Structures are given as C-alpha cells and as structure tokens.
C-alpha positions in Angstrom: 25.5 -13.3 22.5 25.7 -13.5 18.7 23.3 -16.0 17.2 23.8 -17.5 13.7 20.7 -19.7 13.3 19.2 -17.5 10.5 18.9 -13.9 9.3 15.5 -13.4 10.9 16.7 -13.2 14.6 17.3 -9.4 14.6 16.1 -6.3 12.8 17.6 -4.5 9.9 20.4 -1.9 10.1 19.4 1.7 10.6 20.6 2.7 7.1 18.5 0.0 5.5 15.4 1.1 7.4 16.1 4.7 6.4 16.3 3.7 2.7 13.1 1.6 3.0 11.3 4.6 4.5 12.5 6.8 1.7 11.3 4.5 -1.1 8.3 2.9 0.7 5.6 4.6 -1.3 7.3 4.2 -4.7 5.4 2.1 -7.3 7.7 0.0 -9.4 7.5 -2.9 -11.8 7.9 -6.4 -10.5 10.9 -7.5 -8.4 14.0 -7.6 -10.5 12.6 -5.2 -13.1 12.8 -2.0 -11.1 15.4 0.8 -11.0 16.8 -0.3 -7.6 17.6 -3.8 -8.9 19.2 -2.3 -12.1 21.3 0.0 -9.9 22.4 -3.1 -7.8 23.3 -4.9 -11.1 25.6 -2.0 -12.0 27.3 -2.2 -8.6 27.7 -6.0 -8.8 29.1 -5.9 -12.3 31.6 -3.3 -11.2 32.6 -5.2 -8.1 33.0 -8.4 -10.2 34.8 -6.5 -13.0 32.5 -8.1 -15.6 30.6 -5.5 -17.5 28.4 -7.9 -19.3 27.5 -10.2 -16.4 24.0 -11.6 -16.5 22.6 -10.9 -13.0 19.3 -12.2 -11.7 17.7 -11.6 -8.3 15.7 -14.3 -6.5 13.1 -13.6 -3.9 14.6 -15.6 -1.0 17.3 -17.8 0.4 15.5 -21.0 -0.2 15.0 -20.3 -3.9 18.6 -19.1 -4.2 19.9 -22.3 -2.5 17.7 -24.6 -4.7 18.8 -22.8 -7.9 22.5 -23.0 -7.1 22.5 -26.6 -5.7 20.5 -27.8 -8.7 22.9 -26.1 -11.1 26.0 -27.9 -9.7 24.7 -31.4 -8.7 23.5 -34.2 -10.8 19.7 -34.9 -10.5 19.8 -38.4 -9.0 
C-alpha cells in the first residue's frame, strides 16, 4: 500500500543515504550558505533556464508553505 499522509512515513532512497554518509563529517557554514546549496542553486537555475534566479532554501515544509501562502494571499 502506498501512503501519502506525509513524507515521514518511509526512509530515504539509498542514493540519498549514500550521499549523506559521504558528506556526514563535513563542516560547513549555516544552511543555505554551504557549497551543497550553491550547487543545488546552479542545477535549479539551469532547469528553470533563468541564470540570475534568486534562490533561497527554507528549513522545512511548514516554513515553505507559510512563506508561499503569505506571499500570494491578502493578510485578512
């Protein structure tokens, strides 16, 4: 049975776990300021075909949903 309640009901893909193990002991600046996020920004800009896109990473789904919803709805 496939469950769609949330993204916490099963583990990560093997390739993701492998990458985590390879980078686990790296020390980097704060989230969004590290080389991995910068590499991801490059991939996203290329996929969107917008070389000067301003890309920001948020720490979780709740923060992301709140940011997007508050940017498109009036505050009343």
